[in-house]
C-alpha positions in Angstrom: -3.1 -9.7 2.6 -5.0 -11.5 5.3 -5.0 -15.4 6.1 -7.1 -17.7 4.0 -9.7 -20.5 4.7 -8.7 -23.8 3.1 -11.5 -23.5 0.5 -10.0 -20.1 -0.2 -6.3 -21.7 -0.2 -7.9 -24.3 -2.8 -9.7 -22.2 -4.9 -6.3 -20.3 -5.2 -4.2 -23.1 -6.1 -6.8 -23.8 -8.9 -6.4 -20.9 -10.4 -2.3 -21.1 -10.5 -3.2 -24.6 -12.1 -5.8 -23.2 -14.5 -3.5 -20.5 -15.5 -6.5 -18.6 -17.2 -8.7 -15.7 -16.5 -12.0 -16.2 -16.0 -15.3 -15.4 -14.5 -16.9 -17.0 -11.1 -19.3 -19.1 -13.6 -16.3 -20.2 -16.2 -14.4 -20.9 -13.2 -17.0 -23.3 -11.5 -17.5 -25.0 -15.3 -13.3 -25.7 -15.4 -13.6 -26.9 -11.2 -16.7 -29.2 -10.9 -15.3 -30.6 -7.7 -16.1 -26.9 -6.3 -19.8 -26.0 -5.8 -21.1 -22.7 -7.3 -21.8 -20.8 -4.5 -18.8 -21.8 -2.9 -16.5 -20.5 -6.2 -18.8 -17.0 -5.9 -18.2 -16.4 -2.3 -14.4 -17.8 -2.4 -13.7 -15.6 -5.3 -15.2 -12.9 -3.7 -13.2 -13.0 -0.6 -9.8 -13.6 -2.3 -10.4 -10.4 -4.2 -11.3 -8.6 -1.3 -8.0 -10.0 0.7 -5.9 -9.0 -2.2 -5.0 -12.3 -3.8 -7.0 -11.7 -7.4 -7.6 -8.9 -9.0 -10.1 -8.6 -12.0 -8.4 -8.7 -15.1 -11.4 -7.6 -17.4 -14.8 -7.1 -17.9 -16.5 -9.4 -19.8 -19.9 -9.3 -22.0 -22.2 -12.7 -20.8 -25.4 -12.4 -22.7 -27.1 -9.6 -21.3 -24.8 -9.1 -18.2 -21.4 -7.7 -17.4 -19.1 -9.9 -15.5 -15.8 -9.5 -14.0 -12.7 -11.9 -14.6 -10.3 -12.8 -12.1 -7.0 -13.8 -12.3 -3.9 -14.2 -9.3 -2.8 -10.7 -8.2 0.7 -12.2 -7.1 3.0 -15.1 -8.9 2.6 -18.6 -7.3 6.0 -18.0 -6.5 5.0 -14.9 -4.2 2.2 -16.9 -3.2 3.9 -20.0 -1.9 6.7 -17.5 -0.4 3.6 -15.7 1.7 2.2 -19.0 3.0 5.7 -20.6 3.9 8.2 -18.0 4.2 11.3 -17.1 2.6 13.5 -19.5 4.9 11.0 -22.8 4.0 11.4 -22.0 0.3 15.1 -22.2 0.9 14.9 -25.0 2.1 12.8 -26.8 -0.3 15.0 -25.5 -2.9 18.3 -26.7 -1.6 16.2 -30.2 -1.0 15.5 -30.2 -4.2 19.0 -29.8 -5.4 20.5 -32.5 -2.9 18.0 -35.4 -3.6 18.1 -34.6 -7.6 18.9 -37.6 -9.5 19.0 -36.7 -13.0 21.8 -34.4 -14.6 19.0 -33.2 -17.2 16.8 -31.8 -14.1 20.0 -30.3 -12.5 21.0 -28.7 -15.6 17.6 -27.3 -16.3 17.5 -25.7 -12.6 20.9 -24.3 -13.3 19.4 -22.6 -16.7 16.6 -21.3 -14.9 18.9 -19.5 -11.9 21.1 -18.0 -15.1 18.3 -17.0 -16.9 17.1 -15.0 -13.9 20.2 -13.8 -13.2 20.8 -12.2 -16.4 17.5 -10.5 -16.1 18.3 -8.9 -13.0 21.4 -8.0 -14.2 19.9 -6.2 -17.0 17.4 -4.4 -15.0 19.9 -3.4 -12.8 21.9 -1.9 -16.2 18.9 -0.2 -17.0 18.4 1.4 -13.9 21.2 2.9 -13.5 
């Protein structure tokens, strides 16, 4: 994957925020802060660079349109941008700075769920 421009970064972040499969037109409708030409070019570039994939083809009146979605998870995206060491540092800081027992319990629950999934995947592969 190639480096992103500031605009491409903002567009991809918006895809993650909206969490929807969208055509370029639909994206523009949900994101009026971006110019329609910027959206069209940016989405094409993100697709070429491997950050977006075509999820489906949709019929729009008399033409067909590609609907896009992120190709990688938001975690993998930030891992690509920041690197593993910075991600680990962010997680450690979040844990150490947490003032809420409920928040820490939620983090622990998420870790336990993922651990269970990994153990099941290992068991199934054996």
